[in-house]
N, C-alpha and C positions, 0 to 999 in steps of 0.2 A: 541441548544446544550444541551445534557443531562448531568447529573452529573455523576461523576466517582463512580462506585460501586466496591470496591475491591473484593467482592465475585463473581462478574460476569465479570469483565473487567481487561484487561492488558494494560499497557501503557509504552511508552518511550518518553523522551524529550531530545532534543539536541539543542545546539546553532550551527547554520551553518553560517560560515562567508561569506555570500552571500546575495544579495537582494532576497526578497521573490518572485519577478517576475522570477528570474532565477530558483529558486526551483520549482515554479509553472510550468514553461516550461519543466523542467525535468520530471514532472508528466504527462503533457498533450501532449507532442510531442512524438509520437511513437518511433522515432529513438533515442531519449534521454532515454525514459523509458526502452527500450531494453538494454541499457548499464548498468543499475544498479538494475533492478527489482528482480533478483534472485541472491543468493549468488554465488560468483565466486568460482570455475571456470565454473560452470553451465552457459549455455547461455540462454537468453530469446528471444522470438520472440513475437511481438505484433500482434495479429491476428485482433483485432477490438478495437478501442479506440474512443468511441463516447462520449466525455466529456460534458454531459448535463444530467439533471435529466431524468432517464429512459434509458439512453444510455448504450450501451454494453461496457464491460471491459473484454476482452478475451486475454489471453496470453498462450503461451506454453513454454516448456523448454527442453533443451537437454544437456546431459553430453558429447556427442561426436561431436556436431555440425551438425550431419546428421539426426538422429532420434529424432524428437520432440514429446513430450507427453503433454497432457493438464496440465495446471498449475492453471490459474484463469479463471473462467467463472461466471461473475456476472454483476451487473448493478450499475450505479451511482444513488444515491438517492438525494444528495444535491451537487450543484456546485455553489460556491460563488467565482468567478474568483479572483485569487491572494490571497485568504484568507482561503478557506475551501473546502475540498472534502470529501464526505461520499459515501462509496460503500458497497455493500453486495454480498456475494456469496450464500446467502440463496434463492435468486431468480436468475435463470440463464439468459443468454443474450437473450433467447427466451421468457422471462417473465414467465417461469414455476417454480413452487416451486422446490427447489433442496435439496439434501442431500449430500453436498460436503464433501470430505475427505481431511484432517482429521477432520475438524470441520466447522460448519456453524458459520459465524461471520459477524459483521458489523464493518467497520473500518472508523474512522474519523481522517482526517489529517487536522491540523490547522497550519497556517503560521502567525506568529506575528512579526512585525519588532521590533528589539531592538538595543541597542547601538553597539553590536558586529556583527550584521547582522540580522539573523532571528531565532526566537525560533520556532523549528519544533517539533510538538507534535503529537503523534499517540495514539489514544485510540481504542482498539479493544474490542468490546462488544460481549458477548456470551449469549446464551439463558438460561443456567443453570450453576451452579458451577462445575459440572463434565466436561462440555465442556471447560470451562475456565481452569480448572486444567490440562486437557488433552493437551490443546494448550501450556500451560506453560511447561509441562513435555516434550513435543516434541521439545522444543527449541525456543519458541517465542522470548525470549530476545536475544539469539544468532542469530537467523535467521533475525528478523526485525532489530536487532542492526547492523548486517553485511551489509544488504542492505542500511540502513541509513548511514553507514560509506561510502559506495560506492556513494550514492546520494550526500553526503557532498563533497566528493573528486571531483565529476563531477562539482558540482555547484561552489565550491571554485576555481577550475582551470579556470573558465571562468571570474573570477573577474579581 
């Protein structure tokens, strides 16, 4: 686990009132991931979800439920079942260097049990301060916050 660098990284942390296994399943089961991965009312479709180091993470999204456009095309770097996922879009699912829009990033998701359920932490790392600032200006906190709210609602409903 790397340290947080405020000049390069963005983060959010929430307590989700659910077991970490439930949250892990919401990340690793394609049918569950599709329910929360993009901000509503946009719909997500999981094209490939190979949850292992080097495995593909490919999703698409649609505003009308008919025409889907690419959303995420990356790979998992670290998979520690039930505890930690790290993925990047700087390398695409075909293992080619990528220049994703709007920014290249590496995201680390950690799940830590606590008395109220699970501490859910996201750290999104960027290559330089301008990419970090661009991601923040484009709505990192609103976007990742919104999908985290949806993830929490899904996980907490299954308690």
